[in-house]
Every structure is written in C-alpha cells, then in structure tokens.
N, C-alpha and C positions, 0 to 999 in steps of 0.2 A: 813720365806717362809710361802708359804699359809699355810690354817689350814690344814693338811694331812686327813683332814676325808672327808676333799673335794673335794678330789683328785681323781681319777680315779687310777684302780690298775697297771694301764699302766706309771701314772707320778707318785704315788708314788714308784712304785716297780724301777724305774730307778733314784731319791731320795736316793734308798736305794744303790742301786747298787753302783754309784757314792761314799756311802757315807754320806751324804750330813745330812741324814735321819738315826738313828738308828732302828733297827726291836723293842730295846728293847721300845724307844720314842714312835714306834709307836703302838705297846700296851696296852703301861698306856693311850694312848688320847683311843685308841679303849678300857680298858675297864673300863674308865671314862663315856666314854659317855654311855655303859650298868648299870652301875651304877645309872646313873641318870637319865635315859629313859626304860630302863624295869619293875620297880615295876608297868609302865604304861602298858610297851605292853605286857611283859610275852613272847617276843621272843626264849627265851634260857629255857631249862630243866637243863641244868648241867654247867656249869664253869669249867674248866678245872685248876685245880690246878697246873701241870707240867710248865705252857705257858708260864712265865717269863724264866722259867730254858732254853723252847726251842728257844727263842727269845734272853739270851742268848749265848747260842747256835751260830744260824743264824750269828750271831753279829760275834763271834770269825772265824765262817770258813769266814768271810767276810775282816777278819782283815789278815788272813791267807793267803789270793786272791782267796779265794776258793767260787767262788758262782753257785749254782745252777738253774739260771733260773728265772724267773717273780715272782713266786714265793717266792722267799725266800726269809724269815724275816716277809709276809704279813698277816696276823690274819684273820682267815678262821674258819667259823664255820662250825660243819658236820652234818645233821641231824640226828635226834636221833632214825631212826630207822635203820642205818650201823655202823657196829660194830667199836671202837674204844677198843685198848686195855687198859687195866689201868682205864680208864676211863665212867663213867658207863652211858649207855644205854640202857633204858628205852621201846624203841618202842611205848610210847606213854599209857603204858599199864602199871596197877597196880599193876598185878602179873611180873611186871620185874623191883617193884619200888626200888631195892639194887645189880640190874644184871650188873655186872663189865664184858667186855671179857674178853678173857684173850686172844685172836686176832684179830690186824687188820682187816678189810674188805678191799676191794682192793684201794676204794676212800681213804680211811685214808694212806695206804700203801706207793700211788703217792706224797699224799701229803707231808707225812713227808719225802721221797725223794728230794722232790722236795725242800727244804727246807720251807716250811711254815709251821707257827705255828698254831696248831689249838686250840682255842680260846675254845670253847665248844661247845653240842651239841644246835640244834636249836630244836624249839617247833616243833610238829607232833600232827595230828589226831592220835585218838586210834589205834595204829596196820597199820594206813596207811588209816583206812577205814571211809574217809569223805573231804571233799571242804572246810568243815568251820575252823580246828585246835581250836573249842571247844570244849575242851581237860576234858573229865570226872572227871580224876585224876589229872591233875596239869593245873586246869582252863584255859580260854579260852585263847587264842592271841589276842591281839587287831589290828586294821591296821592305820598306823600312819598318813591317811589324817583323819581317824574321830572314833577316840576311842570306841565308840559305832557300828562298825563295824567290820565284822571279814577282816579278814586278807587274807583269801581264803586256799586250802588247796589241799594236807597235807602238804605240805610246805609250810606254815603259817609264822614260826619262821621263816626260812631263809628270804623270801620275807620283811617280817618286818622289819628284819634287817636288809637288803641292804639300802632298803627304810630308816632308820631310821639314817644312817650312820657309822653303827655298826658293823664296816669293809667291807674294796668293794668287796669284795664276800662271796659267798655261797654256799654249793652243797645242791643240793634236793634229790630229786625222782621226777619218772613222771611213773604213771603205769597208769592214765588215763586222763591226764591234773594235776597231783600235781606240776609241776614245774609251767606250762603254764597258770592256774589258778592262784595262787596265785602272781605271776610277775604280771595275769593282772590289780587283785584286788590294788595292793600294786602300780604299776606304774614305773616298771622296764621293767626291761628284764631278760625273761627266755629261757634257753637252753634246748632242750630234744635231743640229740644225735640218729643218726643212732642204733635201740638195737647192742649191741654189740661193740660198738666205745671203751668205758668208759665201765669196766667192774661192775659186781652189784652184784660178789661174797663178799659173807658177810652181805649184807639187810637181815636182819631177820635169821641172822647167817649159813642159806645158799647161798639165790640171786642168783639161775638157772632160774629166772622168768622170762618167754617168752612173755611179755610185758612191763615191770619196767625196766625205766635203770637209772643210776643216769645224774646229769649235773648242770651247776651252774647257778646261779640268783648271776646279776651285775647290774652294773646303766646304764652302756654303753654296745651295741654290742661287740666291741672289748674288752674290758674285758674278757667277757664271752667266746671271742673266747681264747683268749687268756690263760683263764683258763683249758675250757676244751685241748689245746692243750695237755696241761702240764699234763693230766691224762689222756688220750688217749693210748690206744696202748693194745696187744694179752697179755691175761690172759688164760693158759690151764689149767685155774683148773676152768672156767667158760664154758660151755658149747656154748653159744651163742657169742665168743669172736671172733671178725673180725679178723682170721688171715693176712689178706695180708698188707701193709704198709702201717701205719696213713698217710690222706692226708693232706697238708697244709692248717690248716685253717685261718692261718693271711695273709700269701702274695699278696690273693687277692682282699682283706676287701674293700681296693680303687677305684675297677675293673669298675663299679655302674652297671647299667641293660639295658644301647643300646643295644639295640634289643633282649633283651628277653621276650621270648614268655609265660606271666602270667595267669594263670587261676582263671575264678571265676566260683562259681557256686549257680543257683538261692538254688539249692537241698541242699546246708550248709545251709541256713538259715530258719533249722525247729528244735527247733520253733524258730519263730520268735523275732530277736533281738527287744530289745529296740530303740524307734525311735532316738536317743544320738548314739545308736551302731550305729544304719544304716548309719547316717550320718555321721561319723567316717570315717566308712570302704569306702562308697562310698567316700568321700575328700581320703584317703587313694588309691583308685585306680586309679582316676585321678592324684593323683600327680606320680605313677610309667606312666601313660601314656606319663607321662610332662617328665619324667625323660629321656624316650626313647624306653620303653617297649611296647610290641604288648600288649592287653587284648583279651585273648580268652574266651565264653564263655564255658566252657566242663558242662557235664551229672555226677551224682553221685547217678546214679538210687539206689540203696542202701545204703545209708545214713539214712535210718528210724533205720537198723540194728546195727548202733554203741554201742548207751544204752544197750541193750538187751548183745549184745554180750561179752561188756565189763563187766555185771553187770554175765554172765558167769563165762566168767575167774575169776572173783573174789571169786562168791562164788567157786567156782569145785578147779580149781587149787590155789589159791590165799588158800584156806581155809586146802585144802593135808599139803604146806609145814607150815600155821600156827600150826596147828598138830604136825609139827614134830617138830617142835622149843618148842611148849607148853610141847611134853613129859607127865610126869608125871606128873607134878606141877600141884597145886590146880587153880581152872580156880576162874579169877576175873577179869568180864567184867563190863565197863559202861551196865546200861539198854538197849540202843539203840542196842549197838553191842549183845547184851546178847539174847533181842530179833529176829535180824539177826538170831543169830545160830541158834536159838531156835529150826527152818527150817531144819538145817541141813545140811550136804552137799551132794545132788544131787549123789544120787549113781545109777541110771538107763542110761545106755549104751550110753543110743537115747537120750538123753540132749548135753552129752560129742561130740558124734557126731558132732546132730546136732549142736555144736555151734562152732566147727571146720568150718563147712561147710560157717554158715554166715560171721565167720569172713575172708574166702578166698574172697567171695562174694566180700567184702570191697577190699579185697588187691586187687581183681580183675575190681572193678573201679580204685582206685588208680592209678593199671597200665596202665588201657587204658587210663585217661588223663594227664599219661606224656609220651606216642604217640607223644599226639601233643603238651604238653605245658612243659618246662622246673620246672616249679613250680607251687603254688597254695595260695595265699591270702584269709584268711576267717576273720570273728571277733576273740579272741581266747573266750570272752565268752557274748552270747548275753542281757546280765545284769553286771549293776553296782554291787557292793559289796554289798551283804545282811546286814540288824541289828542282830547284831546275837544272837538275839531272835525270828530270823526268823523258819522257816520251813527248815529242811537242804534239807528233803527229797525236795522238789520242786524247792532248788538252783543245785542238784547235775541234775534232769531231763530236767535242762536249760542248763545247762554247758558241762556237758557228751557229749552228740553230737559233737558238737565243737569242741573236741578235742582226743578223743579216739580213733580218725580213728588215727592217727598217732600211737597210742600203736599198736592196732593191727594188721595192716601193716607192724614196727616197724619202720618208718622212720623218718628222722630229722623234726624238726621245731623250728623257735625262737618264741615268742613272743616278742612285744616288745611296748610300749605309743602309745599311739594315738587320745589326748588330754584327757578334762577333759569332764563332764555335771555334774553342782551345786556341783565341788568341787570335786570329786572323780573321779577317774583314768578308762582312755576309752584304749581298747589293738584291736590288729588285731595280726596276727602270719601268719608268710612263713615256708609254707610243700615244700618239692620237693621229691624226687623218694632215697629209701635205699645208702648210700653212697653219697650222693653230700651234706652236713656238710657245705660242707666253701659255695655253693651258695644258702642256703638256709641264711646263715650268710652275703655270703655280699651283698640280695636285702636287708637283713634289715637294714645292714650299710648307703645302698642308700639311705633310707627310714630315717636314725635318723642325718643322713647329711646334706637332703634336708628342714628339715624341723623342729621347735621345738616343736611341737605336740608332736615329736616321740622321744625327748628325754626324760631321766628323772628329775626331778623335785623333790627339796626338800622337801618334806610335813612340813605343820605352825607347829611343832609340839618343845617343847623347854622344858628345864629343868625344867620351870616354869609350863609349861600346865602340865609336866606329875606329878610332884611333890603334883598337884589340883585333878590328875584323879581318 
C-alpha cells in the first residue's frame, strides 16, 4: 500500500470502506505524523484522548457492515473556535485555556454522525481576530513551506496541518477570509460555502454570525467537496441555515468550464498584488479561457468598502457575541487584542446603520456582476506569506479586501493553489452567487485538473527538519 498520509481523502476513504486499511491504522499514522512535525509547526492546540476509541468504534461498525459515508474512519481536526463536547476548546484565548464544552457544535455533531475521528483542535488566532495565527497564549503556528513565515489565519492550524499531511481534511471557519487566506499561504484548497449551507451553531458557543461560516481545508477540490457534502444541511437552531435541499456538490465536479461566463474586475486588484501574484492570476485567467470559458470584465465600484465594512462587523456584531460568551469571566487578552478592545464596542446606531448600508452596496455589486457572469475569479491574497515578525495590520489591510466581499454577501468561494514564488505558495479564488457552491467547486476542479500549478504539493518538511526547528 502507498503511504496513506499521501493519499487523498477520497482514496484513503475507499481503502477504509473495503477494509484494506483500518481506521486505527490510519489514525496511528496521523498521530505519528503529528508527533514528528507539530513541535515545529504548532498546528494543534489540543489532541483528543478519545480519538483511538473513536477509531476503534469506526472499525467495529465496518466489521458489522455499517458504513457511514466518505468520512467514516477519517481523522479530522476541528478549529479551536468550534465547540467539541468533552474536548478542550480555547477559542485561542487565555481566558478559556481550561474550557471544556458540554455540547458539540453542529460541525462536530455531523462529523461524529459521519463516522469521522476527531483528532484534536487546530490552532487559531486569538478569538479569530487576525490572519496570521500568531497566538499570544499558545505560540505562533508556522508555515510548512517556511517555518519563519505565517500559515495565515485565523484557521492557520488547519491549513498547516493539511499541508503537512496531518490528515487529509480539517475544518476551519471563515469570517473575512479565515479559510481562504491560510489555504493560500499553505498551498492547499479552502472552501468557504454559502452562508447557511453548513451550520455555524457552536462557534464561540453561539455561532449565529451573519458573516462567518465553517468549511473544509483539504489537498484537493474533490476532497473539499466531499467533506462539505457530509457537513451540509438544515439546522433549525442556526438562524442563517438554508432550508432548501442540500445541493449535490460532487456530481458535476468533472463537467468542466466550457461555455461558462467568468468575470474578472480590475477593481478587485486593490491594493495592487505583488508581481508574482499578478502573473499567476493572469495565467489562471488565460487557462480558463483555454478551457473554453468566456472571460468578461465587470465593475465592482464599491470594492473599497469591503475592508472597513468587515471591520465594522467584527467590531460591532462580533464583539456583542463575544461579550455574551465572556459573561462574568475575568477578562484576559493579549496586548494586541486588549488595545483593540480598549476602543470599546461602537455604540452609535448610526455606525451600525452605515455599516449595513455599505454591506448592501457591496452585495449589490456582486448581484449586478452575476447578471453578467456565472462566477468571478481573483487572487486569494495579493502577497506571499509574511514573516512571523511582520506587521500583522499591514497583512490585514492587504488581504481582507480580496476575501471579505464573499463574507459580506454570504457567497461561496474556493481558494486553490496557483504556483509558487521563491518557494512560497500563490493562490487564486473562485466566487459565485449564493447557492452556487457546486459551480465554484466545478470551476476550481477544472483548473486543478488542467495544470500542476493548481494542485497542492507536499512542502519540503520532514521529521529531521522539524526536529532542528
């Protein structure tokens, strides 16, 4: 058998289904990989002591002829913003260093129902408030492609773990790019679904966010689609849950892009991308045209509102939800988060009204674009992964304008690799209208099939290199 850690979720799942590989054997291989590499990467905050029992239970089910689907027996990490019953959930915060939830979030419930094995909690930026995963309380997570660079955030642990082969799929959350930016910086696939396709109940205990959604990070578009299919569905306890039937995310993956109208916009390219990012993006657009897509230029005149509007949502809606979570707990923040919170939650109703109006303007731009095209393509991040000691605020100002629009409008988006610059990953993303999750996955899959630049590669990180880090 090939090394199971080098196989896709789909391929290793097929081995498990026909009992050519046991869930216990796969888990042991994943845990050995984590033990070897995580001292260097710091991708996990907590490992589960119940994982082996879960793997054995999955194996017993298979022996009895019970197969729960493509995640059966698959080791999966869950971002440390998402509640897991009986398993420490810190939210990346020193205030919650010993917090063990009593109830699973919706994502964890669905993983367990699907027979997945929850290996542990992947590292996050403190309270999800950043795009580097430089965590004051638990230490920085490092990029498998260069240990002196960030993996992105706030789902940096999940992206680093996927890239380093610590399991085929991990679950992150995306409130302003927090799945797609780490996917870009670590050279993997990240899927942010339509708001409400996958329930956000149980993120920070509550989870009724109007802009953040869970989603998978994986090493292929197909793996991301398969994982998302297993997690999607109606949740009456989540106010943004979509009541319509779950779309088939996998059936048309191989249908290609011939005849599709795909939009590009010069308005998106602000701030200006690095030359290598621009070159990779232009090559992607040319590749789509070569695959038979029609490329159409569209206008996004309110693109400059994305960054301040995301900031307003985090600062108003997000802070209200966090205050509910904190309750009477003594406050303990890193200096960076403390400085931000010292400004307080904006209390003026006019600020909230203005933020909602600006959000509506951004949504209207996307709605207008989707009367002309079926999907949009743009860089995921305009920069390569910054160094760990770089200015985080500058990285936020650079990256969030590229990713935050999909959050403001509740749209599906897939980030996928687009080559390298000086050994560091580059990425592009595909965005479509709400509910068109299968379409963005299909377009991303066509690119992935068309060129090696769009396929995840293994970083040059071995156990020896990890031990010396």
